[in-house]
PQR file of N, CA, C, O and H, with PARSE charges and radii, in Angstrom:
ATOM      1  N   MET A   1     236.771 -15.415  -2.197 -0.4000 1.5000
ATOM      2  CA  MET A   1     237.832 -14.818  -2.988 -0.0000 2.0000
ATOM      3  C   MET A   1     237.554 -15.059  -4.474  0.5500 1.7000
ATOM      4  O   MET A   1     237.236 -16.178  -4.876 -0.5500 1.4000
ATOM      5  N   ARG A   2     237.674 -14.022  -5.272 -0.4000 1.5000
ATOM      6  CA  ARG A   2     237.423 -14.125  -6.706 -0.0000 2.0000
ATOM      7  C   ARG A   2     238.675 -14.571  -7.443  0.5500 1.7000
ATOM      8  O   ARG A   2     239.801 -14.301  -7.024 -0.5500 1.4000
ATOM      9  H   ARG A   2     237.933 -13.113  -4.945  0.4000 1.0000
ATOM     10  N   GLU A   3     238.446 -15.262  -8.553 -0.4000 1.5000
ATOM     11  CA  GLU A   3     239.545 -15.723  -9.389 -0.0000 2.0000
ATOM     12  C   GLU A   3     240.007 -14.602 -10.315  0.5500 1.7000
ATOM     13  O   GLU A   3     239.190 -13.834 -10.823 -0.5500 1.4000
ATOM     14  H   GLU A   3     237.532 -15.481  -8.894  0.4000 1.0000
ATOM     15  N   PHE A   4     241.298 -14.511 -10.528 -0.4000 1.5000
ATOM     16  CA  PHE A   4     241.875 -13.536 -11.451 -0.0000 2.0000
ATOM     17  C   PHE A   4     242.036 -14.214 -12.807  0.5500 1.7000
ATOM     18  O   PHE A   4     242.681 -15.258 -12.907 -0.5500 1.4000
ATOM     19  H   PHE A   4     241.961 -15.134 -10.115  0.4000 1.0000
ATOM     20  N   ILE A   5     241.454 -13.626 -13.852 -0.4000 1.5000
ATOM     21  CA  ILE A   5     241.527 -14.200 -15.193 -0.0000 2.0000
ATOM     22  C   ILE A   5     242.232 -13.209 -16.106  0.5500 1.7000
ATOM     23  O   ILE A   5     241.845 -12.045 -16.200 -0.5500 1.4000
ATOM     24  H   ILE A   5     240.930 -12.778 -13.771  0.4000 1.0000
ATOM     25  N   MET A   6     243.267 -13.687 -16.772 -0.4000 1.5000
ATOM     26  CA  MET A   6     244.007 -12.842 -17.700 -0.0000 2.0000
ATOM     27  C   MET A   6     244.487 -13.716 -18.852  0.5500 1.7000
ATOM     28  O   MET A   6     244.975 -14.826 -18.637 -0.5500 1.4000
ATOM     29  H   MET A   6     243.582 -14.633 -16.696  0.4000 1.0000
ATOM     30  N   GLY A   7     244.347 -13.213 -20.070 -0.4000 1.5000
ATOM     31  CA  GLY A   7     244.819 -13.961 -21.234 -0.0000 2.0000
ATOM     32  C   GLY A   7     244.086 -13.532 -22.479  0.5500 1.7000
ATOM     33  O   GLY A   7     243.308 -12.577 -22.462 -0.5500 1.4000
ATOM     34  H   GLY A   7     243.951 -12.312 -20.244  0.4000 1.0000
ATOM     35  N   ARG A   8     244.340 -14.247 -23.568 -0.4000 1.5000
ATOM     36  CA  ARG A   8     243.720 -13.931 -24.849 -0.0000 2.0000
ATOM     37  C   ARG A   8     243.000 -15.153 -25.393  0.5500 1.7000
ATOM     38  O   ARG A   8     243.493 -16.278 -25.311 -0.5500 1.4000
ATOM     39  H   ARG A   8     244.972 -15.023 -23.582  0.4000 1.0000
ATOM     40  N   VAL A   9     241.829 -14.907 -25.946 -0.4000 1.5000
ATOM     41  CA  VAL A   9     241.079 -15.923 -26.670 -0.0000 2.0000
ATOM     42  C   VAL A   9     241.231 -15.580 -28.150  0.5500 1.7000
ATOM     43  O   VAL A   9     240.900 -14.469 -28.564 -0.5500 1.4000
ATOM     44  H   VAL A   9     241.428 -13.993 -26.013  0.4000 1.0000
ATOM     45  N   PHE A  10     241.724 -16.515 -28.944 -0.4000 1.5000
ATOM     46  CA  PHE A  10     241.890 -16.293 -30.374 -0.0000 2.0000
ATOM     47  C   PHE A  10     240.695 -16.891 -31.109  0.5500 1.7000
ATOM     48  O   PHE A  10     240.402 -18.080 -30.985 -0.5500 1.4000
ATOM     49  H   PHE A  10     241.993 -17.418 -28.608  0.4000 1.0000
ATOM     50  N   VAL A  11     240.014 -16.043 -31.876 -0.4000 1.5000
ATOM     51  CA  VAL A  11     238.803 -16.440 -32.597 -0.0000 2.0000
ATOM     52  C   VAL A  11     239.032 -16.323 -34.102  0.5500 1.7000
ATOM     53  O   VAL A  11     239.452 -15.277 -34.597 -0.5500 1.4000
ATOM     54  H   VAL A  11     240.252 -15.077 -31.977  0.4000 1.0000
ATOM     55  N   ASP A  12     238.752 -17.408 -34.819 -0.4000 1.5000
ATOM     56  CA  ASP A  12     238.751 -17.396 -36.282 -0.0000 2.0000
ATOM     57  C   ASP A  12     237.322 -17.197 -36.750  0.5500 1.7000
ATOM     58  O   ASP A  12     236.384 -17.685 -36.120 -0.5500 1.4000
ATOM     59  H   ASP A  12     238.411 -18.258 -34.416  0.4000 1.0000
ATOM     60  N   PHE A  13     237.153 -16.479 -37.855 -0.4000 1.5000
ATOM     61  CA  PHE A  13     235.827 -16.290 -38.432 -0.0000 2.0000
ATOM     62  C   PHE A  13     235.960 -15.911 -39.894  0.5500 1.7000
ATOM     63  O   PHE A  13     237.043 -15.564 -40.368 -0.5500 1.4000
ATOM     64  H   PHE A  13     237.916 -16.083 -38.367  0.4000 1.0000
ATOM     65  N   VAL A  14     234.846 -15.981 -40.597 -0.4000 1.5000
ATOM     66  CA  VAL A  14     234.808 -15.633 -42.017 -0.0000 2.0000
ATOM     67  C   VAL A  14     233.844 -14.469 -42.191  0.5500 1.7000
ATOM     68  O   VAL A  14     232.751 -14.458 -41.625 -0.5500 1.4000
ATOM     69  H   VAL A  14     233.967 -16.262 -40.213  0.4000 1.0000
ATOM     70  N   VAL A  15     234.268 -13.485 -42.987 -0.4000 1.5000
ATOM     71  CA  VAL A  15     233.370 -12.413 -43.407 -0.0000 2.0000
ATOM     72  C   VAL A  15     232.955 -12.775 -44.829  0.5500 1.7000
ATOM     73  O   VAL A  15     233.789 -12.825 -45.734 -0.5500 1.4000
ATOM     74  H   VAL A  15     235.156 -13.494 -43.448  0.4000 1.0000
ATOM     75  N   ASP A  16     231.649 -13.028 -45.022 -0.4000 1.5000
ATOM     76  CA  ASP A  16     231.209 -13.437 -46.354 -0.0000 2.0000
ATOM     77  C   ASP A  16     231.072 -12.240 -47.285  0.5500 1.7000
ATOM     78  O   ASP A  16     231.336 -11.105 -46.890 -0.5500 1.4000
ATOM     79  H   ASP A  16     230.972 -12.987 -44.287  0.4000 1.0000
ATOM     80  N   SER A  17     230.662 -12.495 -48.510 -0.4000 1.5000
ATOM     81  CA  SER A  17     230.633 -11.436 -49.526 -0.0000 2.0000
ATOM     82  C   SER A  17     229.606 -10.350 -49.245  0.5500 1.7000
ATOM     83  O   SER A  17     229.638  -9.290 -49.870 -0.5500 1.4000
ATOM     84  H   SER A  17     230.447 -13.418 -48.831  0.4000 1.0000
ATOM     85  N   THR A  18     228.683 -10.608 -48.297 -0.4000 1.5000
ATOM     86  CA  THR A  18     227.718  -9.574 -47.912 -0.0000 2.0000
ATOM     87  C   THR A  18     228.171  -8.809 -46.671  0.5500 1.7000
ATOM     88  O   THR A  18     227.533  -7.833 -46.277 -0.5500 1.4000
ATOM     89  H   THR A  18     228.657 -11.469 -47.789  0.4000 1.0000
ATOM     90  N   GLY A  19     229.276  -9.251 -46.048 -0.4000 1.5000
ATOM     91  CA  GLY A  19     229.796  -8.596 -44.851 -0.0000 2.0000
ATOM     92  C   GLY A  19     229.391  -9.267 -43.557  0.5500 1.7000
ATOM     93  O   GLY A  19     229.789  -8.821 -42.482 -0.5500 1.4000
ATOM     94  H   GLY A  19     229.795 -10.044 -46.367  0.4000 1.0000
ATOM     95  N   SER A  20     228.602 -10.337 -43.637 -0.4000 1.5000
ATOM     96  CA  SER A  20     228.174 -11.043 -42.429 -0.0000 2.0000
ATOM     97  C   SER A  20     229.316 -11.853 -41.830  0.5500 1.7000
ATOM     98  O   SER A  20     230.122 -12.439 -42.553 -0.5500 1.4000
ATOM     99  H   SER A  20     228.278 -10.699 -44.511  0.4000 1.0000
ATOM    100  N   VAL A  21     229.377 -11.880 -40.496 -0.4000 1.5000
ATOM    101  CA  VAL A  21     230.368 -12.673 -39.776 -0.0000 2.0000
ATOM    102  C   VAL A  21     229.810 -14.083 -39.627  0.5500 1.7000
ATOM    103  O   VAL A  21     228.678 -14.265 -39.177 -0.5500 1.4000
ATOM    104  H   VAL A  21     228.723 -11.405 -39.908  0.4000 1.0000
ATOM    105  N   ASP A  22     230.618 -15.092 -40.010 -0.4000 1.5000
ATOM    106  CA  ASP A  22     230.153 -16.476 -40.065 -0.0000 2.0000
ATOM    107  C   ASP A  22     231.285 -17.412 -39.640  0.5500 1.7000
ATOM    108  O   ASP A  22     232.441 -16.992 -39.570 -0.5500 1.4000
ATOM    109  H   ASP A  22     231.537 -14.944 -40.375  0.4000 1.0000
ATOM    110  N   GLN A  23     230.969 -18.644 -39.364 -0.4000 1.5000
ATOM    111  CA  GLN A  23     231.924 -19.708 -39.045 -0.0000 2.0000
ATOM    112  C   GLN A  23     232.856 -19.346 -37.887  0.5500 1.7000
ATOM    113  O   GLN A  23     234.072 -19.508 -37.987 -0.5500 1.4000
ATOM    114  H   GLN A  23     230.031 -18.985 -39.421  0.4000 1.0000
ATOM    115  N   LEU A  24     232.284 -18.863 -36.805 -0.4000 1.5000
ATOM    116  CA  LEU A  24     233.073 -18.510 -35.629 -0.0000 2.0000
ATOM    117  C   LEU A  24     233.593 -19.760 -34.933  0.5500 1.7000
ATOM    118  O   LEU A  24     232.872 -20.746 -34.784 -0.5500 1.4000
ATOM    119  H   LEU A  24     231.296 -18.731 -36.725  0.4000 1.0000
ATOM    120  N   ARG A  25     234.849 -19.708 -34.511 -0.4000 1.5000
ATOM    121  CA  ARG A  25     235.392 -20.805 -33.711 -0.0000 2.0000
ATOM    122  C   ARG A  25     236.574 -20.310 -32.894  0.5500 1.7000
ATOM    123  O   ARG A  25     237.344 -19.455 -33.333 -0.5500 1.4000
ATOM    124  H   ARG A  25     235.435 -18.906 -34.633  0.4000 1.0000
ATOM    125  N   VAL A  26     236.698 -20.860 -31.710 -0.4000 1.5000
ATOM    126  CA  VAL A  26     237.823 -20.532 -30.835 -0.0000 2.0000
ATOM    127  C   VAL A  26     238.998 -21.415 -31.248  0.5500 1.7000
ATOM    128  O   VAL A  26     238.888 -22.641 -31.282 -0.5500 1.4000
ATOM    129  H   VAL A  26     236.073 -21.555 -31.353  0.4000 1.0000
ATOM    130  N   VAL A  27     240.114 -20.777 -31.558 -0.4000 1.5000
ATOM    131  CA  VAL A  27     241.327 -21.490 -31.940 -0.0000 2.0000
ATOM    132  C   VAL A  27     242.165 -21.786 -30.704  0.5500 1.7000
ATOM    133  O   VAL A  27     242.724 -22.873 -30.558 -0.5500 1.4000
ATOM    134  H   VAL A  27     240.203 -19.782 -31.530  0.4000 1.0000
ATOM    135  N   GLN A  28     242.241 -20.794 -29.812 -0.4000 1.5000
ATOM    136  CA  GLN A  28     242.973 -20.955 -28.558 -0.0000 2.0000
ATOM    137  C   GLN A  28     242.204 -20.215 -27.484  0.5500 1.7000
ATOM    138  O   GLN A  28     241.969 -19.013 -27.600 -0.5500 1.4000
ATOM    139  H   GLN A  28     241.786 -19.911 -29.930  0.4000 1.0000
ATOM    140  N   GLY A  29     241.816 -20.920 -26.449 -0.4000 1.5000
ATOM    141  CA  GLY A  29     241.010 -20.315 -25.399 -0.0000 2.0000
ATOM    142  C   GLY A  29     241.717 -20.283 -24.062  0.5500 1.7000
ATOM    143  O   GLY A  29     242.834 -20.778 -23.912 -0.5500 1.4000
ATOM    144  H   GLY A  29     242.007 -21.897 -26.355  0.4000 1.0000
ATOM    145  N   ILE A  30     241.022 -19.676 -23.073 -0.4000 1.5000
ATOM    146  CA  ILE A  30     241.588 -19.624 -21.727 -0.0000 2.0000
ATOM    147  C   ILE A  30     240.680 -20.258 -20.684  0.5500 1.7000
ATOM    148  O   ILE A  30     241.154 -20.718 -19.646 -0.5500 1.4000
ATOM    149  H   ILE A  30     240.114 -19.275 -23.195  0.4000 1.0000
ATOM    150  N   SER A  31     239.378 -20.287 -20.954 -0.4000 1.5000
ATOM    151  CA  SER A  31     238.433 -20.967 -20.065 -0.0000 2.0000
ATOM    152  C   SER A  31     237.120 -21.120 -20.829  0.5500 1.7000
ATOM    153  O   SER A  31     236.850 -20.334 -21.737 -0.5500 1.4000
ATOM    154  H   SER A  31     238.993 -19.913 -21.798  0.4000 1.0000
ATOM    155  N   PRO A  32     236.314 -22.093 -20.491 -0.5600 1.5000
ATOM    156  CA  PRO A  32     235.040 -22.270 -21.202  0.2800 2.0000
ATOM    157  C   PRO A  32     234.155 -21.019 -21.149  0.5500 1.7000
ATOM    158  O   PRO A  32     233.493 -20.689 -22.133 -0.5500 1.4000
ATOM    159  N   GLU A  33     234.140 -20.331 -20.018 -0.4000 1.5000
ATOM    160  CA  GLU A  33     233.307 -19.133 -19.874 -0.0000 2.0000
ATOM    161  C   GLU A  33     233.800 -17.983 -20.748  0.5500 1.7000
ATOM    162  O   GLU A  33     233.003 -17.344 -21.435 -0.5500 1.4000
ATOM    163  H   GLU A  33     234.678 -20.599 -19.219  0.4000 1.0000
ATOM    164  N   CYS A  34     235.101 -17.714 -20.731 -0.4000 1.5000
ATOM    165  CA  CYS A  34     235.665 -16.635 -21.547 -0.0000 2.0000
ATOM    166  C   CYS A  34     235.555 -16.952 -23.030  0.5500 1.7000
ATOM    167  O   CYS A  34     235.279 -16.064 -23.837 -0.5500 1.4000
ATOM    168  H   CYS A  34     235.749 -18.233 -20.174  0.4000 1.0000
ATOM    169  N   ASP A  35     235.769 -18.211 -23.393 -0.4000 1.5000
ATOM    170  CA  ASP A  35     235.645 -18.620 -24.794 -0.0000 2.0000
ATOM    171  C   ASP A  35     234.221 -18.399 -25.293  0.5500 1.7000
ATOM    172  O   ASP A  35     234.018 -17.864 -26.383 -0.5500 1.4000
ATOM    173  H   ASP A  35     235.993 -18.932 -22.737  0.4000 1.0000
ATOM    174  N   ALA A  36     233.239 -18.809 -24.498 -0.4000 1.5000
ATOM    175  CA  ALA A  36     231.834 -18.647 -24.878 -0.0000 2.0000
ATOM    176  C   ALA A  36     231.457 -17.171 -24.997  0.5500 1.7000
ATOM    177  O   ALA A  36     230.707 -16.793 -25.897 -0.5500 1.4000
ATOM    178  H   ALA A  36     233.404 -19.244 -23.613  0.4000 1.0000
ATOM    179  N   GLU A  37     231.969 -16.345 -24.103 -0.4000 1.5000
ATOM    180  CA  GLU A  37     231.669 -14.911 -24.162 -0.0000 2.0000
ATOM    181  C   GLU A  37     232.289 -14.264 -25.401  0.5500 1.7000
ATOM    182  O   GLU A  37     231.669 -13.406 -26.029 -0.5500 1.4000
ATOM    183  H   GLU A  37     232.578 -16.652 -23.372  0.4000 1.0000
ATOM    184  N   ALA A  38     233.499 -14.670 -25.751 -0.4000 1.5000
ATOM    185  CA  ALA A  38     234.138 -14.141 -26.954 -0.0000 2.0000
ATOM    186  C   ALA A  38     233.307 -14.488 -28.192  0.5500 1.7000
ATOM    187  O   ALA A  38     233.116 -13.637 -29.061 -0.5500 1.4000
ATOM    188  H   ALA A  38     234.003 -15.368 -25.240  0.4000 1.0000
ATOM    189  N   LEU A  39     232.816 -15.713 -28.283 -0.4000 1.5000
ATOM    190  CA  LEU A  39     231.970 -16.122 -29.410 -0.0000 2.0000
ATOM    191  C   LEU A  39     230.650 -15.369 -29.413  0.5500 1.7000
ATOM    192  O   LEU A  39     230.162 -14.979 -30.473 -0.5500 1.4000
ATOM    193  H   LEU A  39     232.971 -16.405 -27.577  0.4000 1.0000
ATOM    194  N   ARG A  40     230.063 -15.159 -28.228 -0.4000 1.5000
ATOM    195  CA  ARG A  40     228.790 -14.448 -28.138 -0.0000 2.0000
ATOM    196  C   ARG A  40     228.928 -13.012 -28.650  0.5500 1.7000
ATOM    197  O   ARG A  40     228.085 -12.528 -29.406 -0.5500 1.4000
ATOM    198  H   ARG A  40     230.460 -15.476 -27.367  0.4000 1.0000
ATOM    199  N   VAL A  41     229.994 -12.346 -28.232 -0.4000 1.5000
ATOM    200  CA  VAL A  41     230.215 -10.959 -28.655 -0.0000 2.0000
ATOM    201  C   VAL A  41     230.484 -10.888 -30.155  0.5500 1.7000
ATOM    202  O   VAL A  41     229.949 -10.016 -30.839 -0.5500 1.4000
ATOM    203  H   VAL A  41     230.679 -12.739 -27.619  0.4000 1.0000
ATOM    204  N   MET A  42     231.299 -11.788 -30.665 -0.4000 1.5000
ATOM    205  CA  MET A  42     231.607 -11.800 -32.097 -0.0000 2.0000
ATOM    206  C   MET A  42     230.355 -12.063 -32.932  0.5500 1.7000
ATOM    207  O   MET A  42     230.208 -11.489 -34.011 -0.5500 1.4000
ATOM    208  H   MET A  42     231.734 -12.497 -30.110  0.4000 1.0000
ATOM    209  N   ALA A  43     229.463 -12.911 -32.458 -0.4000 1.5000
ATOM    210  CA  ALA A  43     228.240 -13.242 -33.196 -0.0000 2.0000
ATOM    211  C   ALA A  43     227.300 -12.041 -33.295  0.5500 1.7000
ATOM    212  O   ALA A  43     226.451 -11.996 -34.185 -0.5500 1.4000
ATOM    213  H   ALA A  43     229.583 -13.377 -31.582  0.4000 1.0000
ATOM    214  N   GLN A  44     227.440 -11.073 -32.397 -0.4000 1.5000
ATOM    215  CA  GLN A  44     226.566  -9.898 -32.397 -0.0000 2.0000
ATOM    216  C   GLN A  44     227.155  -8.713 -33.165  0.5500 1.7000
ATOM    217  O   GLN A  44     226.561  -7.634 -33.187 -0.5500 1.4000
ATOM    218  H   GLN A  44     228.129 -11.109 -31.674  0.4000 1.0000
ATOM    219  N   MET A  45     228.304  -8.902 -33.788 -0.4000 1.5000
ATOM    220  CA  MET A  45     228.945  -7.795 -34.509 -0.0000 2.0000
ATOM    221  C   MET A  45     228.104  -7.360 -35.697  0.5500 1.7000
ATOM    222  O   MET A  45     227.433  -8.165 -36.343 -0.5500 1.4000
ATOM    223  H   MET A  45     228.786  -9.778 -33.770  0.4000 1.0000
ATOM    224  N   LYS A  46     228.159  -6.076 -35.962 -0.4000 1.5000
ATOM    225  CA  LYS A  46     227.510  -5.543 -37.160 -0.0000 2.0000
ATOM    226  C   LYS A  46     228.295  -6.011 -38.379  0.5500 1.7000
ATOM    227  O   LYS A  46     229.452  -6.413 -38.251 -0.5500 1.4000
ATOM    228  H   LYS A  46     228.704  -5.421 -35.438  0.4000 1.0000
ATOM    229  N   PRO A  47     227.681  -5.965 -39.562 -0.5600 1.5000
ATOM    230  CA  PRO A  47     228.393  -6.416 -40.766  0.2800 2.0000
ATOM    231  C   PRO A  47     229.697  -5.650 -40.996  0.5500 1.7000
ATOM    232  O   PRO A  47     229.800  -4.457 -40.710 -0.5500 1.4000
ATOM    233  N   TRP A  48     230.681  -6.368 -41.519 -0.4000 1.5000
ATOM    234  CA  TRP A  48     231.965  -5.806 -41.895 -0.0000 2.0000
ATOM    235  C   TRP A  48     231.936  -5.461 -43.376  0.5500 1.7000
ATOM    236  O   TRP A  48     231.011  -5.841 -44.094 -0.5500 1.4000
ATOM    237  H   TRP A  48     230.598  -7.337 -41.751  0.4000 1.0000
ATOM    238  N   LYS A  49     232.951  -4.741 -43.826 -0.4000 1.5000
ATOM    239  CA  LYS A  49     233.139  -4.554 -45.262 -0.0000 2.0000
ATOM    240  C   LYS A  49     233.811  -5.821 -45.776  0.5500 1.7000
ATOM    241  O   LYS A  49     234.856  -6.218 -45.260 -0.5500 1.4000
ATOM    242  H   LYS A  49     233.703  -4.433 -43.243  0.4000 1.0000
ATOM    243  N   PRO A  50     233.228  -6.457 -46.780 -0.5600 1.5000
ATOM    244  CA  PRO A  50     233.836  -7.693 -47.272  0.2800 2.0000
ATOM    245  C   PRO A  50     235.163  -7.420 -47.989  0.5500 1.7000
ATOM    246  O   PRO A  50     235.411  -6.316 -48.475 -0.5500 1.4000
ATOM    247  N   GLY A  51     236.006  -8.455 -48.041 -0.4000 1.5000
ATOM    248  CA  GLY A  51     237.238  -8.339 -48.802 -0.0000 2.0000
ATOM    249  C   GLY A  51     236.918  -8.267 -50.284  0.5500 1.7000
ATOM    250  O   GLY A  51     235.841  -8.681 -50.711 -0.5500 1.4000
ATOM    251  H   GLY A  51     235.804  -9.351 -47.646  0.4000 1.0000
ATOM    252  N   LYS A  52     237.845  -7.746 -51.062 -0.4000 1.5000
ATOM    253  CA  LYS A  52     237.625  -7.643 -52.509 -0.0000 2.0000
ATOM    254  C   LYS A  52     238.791  -8.253 -53.252  0.5500 1.7000
ATOM    255  O   LYS A  52     239.950  -8.136 -52.854 -0.5500 1.4000
ATOM    256  H   LYS A  52     238.720  -7.409 -50.715  0.4000 1.0000
ATOM    257  N   GLN A  53     238.444  -8.908 -54.347 -0.4000 1.5000
ATOM    258  CA  GLN A  53     239.448  -9.469 -55.242 -0.0000 2.0000
ATOM    259  C   GLN A  53     238.982  -9.199 -56.663  0.5500 1.7000
ATOM    260  O   GLN A  53     237.875  -9.580 -57.043 -0.5500 1.4000
ATOM    261  H   GLN A  53     237.502  -9.003 -54.671  0.4000 1.0000
ATOM    262  N   ASN A  54     239.813  -8.553 -57.431 -0.4000 1.5000
ATOM    263  CA  ASN A  54     239.453  -8.166 -58.803 -0.0000 2.0000
ATOM    264  C   ASN A  54     238.155  -7.368 -58.836  0.5500 1.7000
ATOM    265  O   ASN A  54     237.353  -7.511 -59.760 -0.5500 1.4000
ATOM    266  H   ASN A  54     240.713  -8.243 -57.122  0.4000 1.0000
ATOM    267  N   GLY A  55     237.950  -6.523 -57.820 -0.4000 1.5000
ATOM    268  CA  GLY A  55     236.776  -5.665 -57.769 -0.0000 2.0000
ATOM    269  C   GLY A  55     235.503  -6.334 -57.271  0.5500 1.7000
ATOM    270  O   GLY A  55     234.471  -5.670 -57.171 -0.5500 1.4000
ATOM    271  H   GLY A  55     238.601  -6.407 -57.069  0.4000 1.0000
ATOM    272  N   LYS A  56     235.541  -7.629 -56.955 -0.4000 1.5000
ATOM    273  CA  LYS A  56     234.360  -8.351 -56.474 -0.0000 2.0000
ATOM    274  C   LYS A  56     234.490  -8.653 -54.984  0.5500 1.7000
ATOM    275  O   LYS A  56     235.578  -8.944 -54.486 -0.5500 1.4000
ATOM    276  H   LYS A  56     236.379  -8.168 -57.036  0.4000 1.0000
ATOM    277  N   ALA A  57     233.374  -8.577 -54.292 -0.4000 1.5000
ATOM    278  CA  ALA A  57     233.357  -8.929 -52.866 -0.0000 2.0000
ATOM    279  C   ALA A  57     233.552 -10.438 -52.726  0.5500 1.7000
ATOM    280  O   ALA A  57     232.911 -11.221 -53.427 -0.5500 1.4000
ATOM    281  H   ALA A  57     232.490  -8.340 -54.696  0.4000 1.0000
ATOM    282  N   VAL A  58     234.442 -10.839 -51.815 -0.4000 1.5000
ATOM    283  CA  VAL A  58     234.747 -12.260 -51.609 -0.0000 2.0000
ATOM    284  C   VAL A  58     234.753 -12.599 -50.118  0.5500 1.7000
ATOM    285  O   VAL A  58     234.892 -11.721 -49.266 -0.5500 1.4000
ATOM    286  H   VAL A  58     234.963 -10.203 -51.245  0.4000 1.0000
ATOM    287  N   ARG A  59     234.599 -13.888 -49.825 -0.4000 1.5000
ATOM    288  CA  ARG A  59     234.709 -14.376 -48.448 -0.0000 2.0000
ATOM    289  C   ARG A  59     236.160 -14.235 -48.000  0.5500 1.7000
ATOM    290  O   ARG A  59     237.084 -14.539 -48.755 -0.5500 1.4000
ATOM    291  H   ARG A  59     234.486 -14.601 -50.517  0.4000 1.0000
ATOM    292  N   THR A  60     236.352 -13.774 -46.769 -0.4000 1.5000
ATOM    293  CA  THR A  60     237.694 -13.560 -46.240 -0.0000 2.0000
ATOM    294  C   THR A  60     237.765 -14.092 -44.818  0.5500 1.7000
ATOM    295  O   THR A  60     236.890 -13.811 -43.998 -0.5500 1.4000
ATOM    296  H   THR A  60     235.602 -13.527 -46.155  0.4000 1.0000
ATOM    297  N   GLN A  61     238.806 -14.861 -44.529 -0.4000 1.5000
ATOM    298  CA  GLN A  61     238.978 -15.409 -43.188 -0.0000 2.0000
ATOM    299  C   GLN A  61     239.848 -14.479 -42.351  0.5500 1.7000
ATOM    300  O   GLN A  61     240.833 -13.922 -42.836 -0.5500 1.4000
ATOM    301  H   GLN A  61     239.516 -15.089 -45.195  0.4000 1.0000
ATOM    302  N   TYR A  62     239.461 -14.320 -41.075 -0.4000 1.5000
ATOM    303  CA  TYR A  62     240.191 -13.486 -40.129 -0.0000 2.0000
ATOM    304  C   TYR A  62     240.440 -14.264 -38.844  0.5500 1.7000
ATOM    305  O   TYR A  62     239.740 -15.229 -38.540 -0.5500 1.4000
ATOM    306  H   TYR A  62     238.661 -14.773 -40.682  0.4000 1.0000
ATOM    307  N   SER A  63     241.429 -13.837 -38.110 -0.4000 1.5000
ATOM    308  CA  SER A  63     241.694 -14.351 -36.774 -0.0000 2.0000
ATOM    309  C   SER A  63     242.044 -13.155 -35.906  0.5500 1.7000
ATOM    310  O   SER A  63     242.931 -12.371 -36.245 -0.5500 1.4000
ATOM    311  H   SER A  63     241.998 -13.052 -38.357  0.4000 1.0000
ATOM    312  N   ILE A  64     241.341 -13.016 -34.777 -0.4000 1.5000
ATOM    313  CA  ILE A  64     241.637 -11.896 -33.891 -0.0000 2.0000
ATOM    314  C   ILE A  64     241.769 -12.372 -32.451  0.5500 1.7000
ATOM    315  O   ILE A  64     241.115 -13.334 -32.046 -0.5500 1.4000
ATOM    316  H   ILE A  64     240.620 -13.653 -34.501  0.4000 1.0000
ATOM    317  N   PRO A  65     242.620 -11.694 -31.677 -0.5600 1.5000
ATOM    318  CA  PRO A  65     242.712 -11.997 -30.253  0.2800 2.0000
ATOM    319  C   PRO A  65     241.730 -11.113 -29.475  0.5500 1.7000
ATOM    320  O   PRO A  65     241.561  -9.933 -29.782 -0.5500 1.4000
ATOM    321  N   ILE A  66     241.109 -11.690 -28.493 -0.4000 1.5000
ATOM    322  CA  ILE A  66     240.255 -10.934 -27.575 -0.0000 2.0000
ATOM    323  C   ILE A  66     240.910 -11.046 -26.204  0.5500 1.7000
ATOM    324  O   ILE A  66     241.005 -12.134 -25.636 -0.5500 1.4000
ATOM    325  H   ILE A  66     241.247 -12.648 -28.243  0.4000 1.0000
ATOM    326  N   ALA A  67     241.359  -9.912 -25.681 -0.4000 1.5000
ATOM    327  CA  ALA A  67     242.129  -9.902 -24.431 -0.0000 2.0000
ATOM    328  C   ALA A  67     241.205  -9.774 -23.221  0.5500 1.7000
ATOM    329  O   ALA A  67     240.261  -8.983 -23.213 -0.5500 1.4000
ATOM    330  H   ALA A  67     241.282  -9.028 -26.142  0.4000 1.0000
ATOM    331  N   TYR A  68     241.505 -10.569 -22.209 -0.4000 1.5000
ATOM    332  CA  TYR A  68     240.810 -10.497 -20.922 -0.0000 2.0000
ATOM    333  C   TYR A  68     241.812 -10.119 -19.844  0.5500 1.7000
ATOM    334  O   TYR A  68     242.919 -10.656 -19.795 -0.5500 1.4000
ATOM    335  H   TYR A  68     242.271 -11.211 -22.215  0.4000 1.0000
ATOM    336  N   ASP A  69     241.412  -9.186 -18.978 -0.4000 1.5000
ATOM    337  CA  ASP A  69     242.199  -8.821 -17.816 -0.0000 2.0000
ATOM    338  C   ASP A  69     241.193  -8.529 -16.709  0.5500 1.7000
ATOM    339  O   ASP A  69     240.884  -7.374 -16.418 -0.5500 1.4000
ATOM    340  H   ASP A  69     240.513  -8.750 -19.018  0.4000 1.0000
ATOM    341  N   LEU A  70     240.694  -9.588 -16.105 -0.4000 1.5000
ATOM    342  CA  LEU A  70     239.651  -9.487 -15.104 -0.0000 2.0000
ATOM    343  C   LEU A  70     240.268  -9.658 -13.721  0.5500 1.7000
ATOM    344  O   LEU A  70     240.525 -10.774 -13.270 -0.5500 1.4000
ATOM    345  H   LEU A  70     240.946 -10.527 -16.341  0.4000 1.0000
ATOM    346  N   GLY A  71     240.497  -8.535 -13.066 -0.4000 1.5000
ATOM    347  CA  GLY A  71     241.138  -8.528 -11.764 -0.0000 2.0000
ATOM    348  C   GLY A  71     240.188  -8.918 -10.646  0.5500 1.7000
ATOM    349  O   GLY A  71     239.070  -9.371 -10.893 -0.5500 1.4000
ATOM    350  H   GLY A  71     240.288  -7.629 -13.433  0.4000 1.0000
ATOM    351  N   ASN A  72     240.636  -8.741  -9.443 -0.4000 1.5000
ATOM    352  CA  ASN A  72     239.858  -9.136  -8.274 -0.0000 2.0000
ATOM    353  C   ASN A  72     238.947  -8.011  -7.769  0.5500 1.7000
ATOM    354  O   ASN A  72     238.421  -8.102  -6.659 -0.5500 1.4000
ATOM    355  H   ASN A  72     241.544  -8.373  -9.243  0.4000 1.0000
ATOM    356  N   GLY A  73     238.755  -6.970  -8.552 -0.4000 1.5000
ATOM    357  CA  GLY A  73     237.836  -5.920  -8.168 -0.0000 2.0000
ATOM    358  C   GLY A  73     238.422  -4.839  -7.279  0.5500 1.7000
ATOM    359  O   GLY A  73     237.689  -3.986  -6.778 -0.5500 1.4000
ATOM    360  H   GLY A  73     239.182  -6.896  -9.454  0.4000 1.0000
ATOM    361  N   LEU A  74     239.716  -4.861  -7.078 -0.4000 1.5000
ATOM    362  CA  LEU A  74     240.363  -3.846  -6.237 -0.0000 2.0000
ATOM    363  C   LEU A  74     240.656  -2.582  -6.991  0.5500 1.7000
ATOM    364  O   LEU A  74     241.199  -1.635  -6.422 -0.5500 1.4000
ATOM    365  H   LEU A  74     240.312  -5.554  -7.485  0.4000 1.0000
TER
END
């Protein structure tokens, strides 16, 4: 019998002035496997548009939820 996994992993990260995603960390997780997968996917993201302040690109911190709804395959 397969386990049913449902919930959100909250990931904090920084987009630096070049748009690179950096300083990934799980703030609230649901399981070691889901947490690791959320970090793996976030680490492979293409560059973002950096935040701007007074017309200059700046480091910006974000937090996003990654939702899991992994049923039993039915």
